[in-house]
N, C-alpha and C positions, 0 to 999 in steps of 0.2 A: 282243585284248589280251594283251600280253606276260606270260608267267609272272612272278611275283614272290616271290622267296625259295623257290621249290619249290611254292606254293600253286597250284591248279588253279582260277581264279576262277569259271570256268563250273560245275564242280562245287560249288563253295561256294554258288553261286547257287540251285543245285537243292535244296543242303541247308536253305537260307534258306527256299525256297518250300515245302518240306516241312514245316519247322518251323512255319511261320507257318500252314499248312493244318491241322495237327495242333492248333494251339492255337485253332482256329476263327476266325482272323482274316482280314479281306480285306486286298488291297493297300492299299486306302483307309484302313481303320482303322489298320494299321501306320503310314501315311504322316502320319495326324493325331497317333498317339502319340508319333511321332520329330520331329515338326515338320519334315517334308520332303514334297515332291510324290509323287503316285502313280506318276508317271513314274520318278522316282528309285528307288523300291522296285522297280519293273518291270524297270529297268535291272540293279538288284543280282541279283535272281534270273534274268535272261536272262544274266548274267556279262559284261554289257557295261561295267560300273563296279563299283566296290566300295565298301561303307560304311566310312565313317570307323570307327576304333576305339571312338569314343563311340557311335555309332550302332550298331554290332556288338554292345557290351555291352549296351545298352538293349534290342535286340531279342533277345538272349539270354534276358534276364531277362523280359521280357514273354512269351517263347515256354515260358519254363521250361526251358530247355536251356543247356549250357555252350557258351561261345565257342569252345572246342575242337571241339565237335561240329560248329558251323557250319562252321568250318574244315578238317574233317575229320583231325583231329589222331589221333583213335583209330586210325585205319588206321595212321598212323605208328607209334604205340606198339605196335599188334599185330605190325607188321612186325619192329621191335626186338625185342620178346619172342620172336618165331619164331627170329631170329638168335641171341640169347642160349641159347633152350633147345638149338639145334643146336650151337652152340659147346661147351656143358656136355657134350652126349652125345659130341662127339668129344673132349673132354678126359679123360672115363671110360673110354672104349671100351678094352676089353682089360685094365682093372684086374682084381686078384684079387677075389673075392667078399668076402674079408675087409675090403679097402680099401672097397669100395662100401657095405658096412654101416657102416663108420665114417663114412663121407660122408653116409649116411641118417641116422644118429645126431645129426650135426652140425646138419644141415637142420632136424631135429626140435627141437633145442635152440634154434636161431635163432628159429623159429615160436613156440615156448613163451615166449621172451624178448619177442617183439613182442606176444604175447597179453596178458602180464602187463602190459606199459606202458599199454595201452589201459584 
């Protein structure tokens, strides 16, 4: 199956299977809950086909996980965070200690403002 918008459907299939088994559901139970054939569920888990958006949302709800986790989006977000941290490190490299302290004060200020909004 060709990759679709950067997602690796075989890996998503493995995540679907893992979420289903952690939720204590069989493929047959999932098929009955979603109104699809057991073969359709098997195909999703094998990465042969992909579930519709509606089925993906319902499956995530039944397994008590996010659709992002089924699609592997956490990995993408973690990679973006790593890139942002590396960029920040490069930006502050070589700054005088006094400037670094000001930056830290600003970070603390922003964190406090966000904490107060909650």
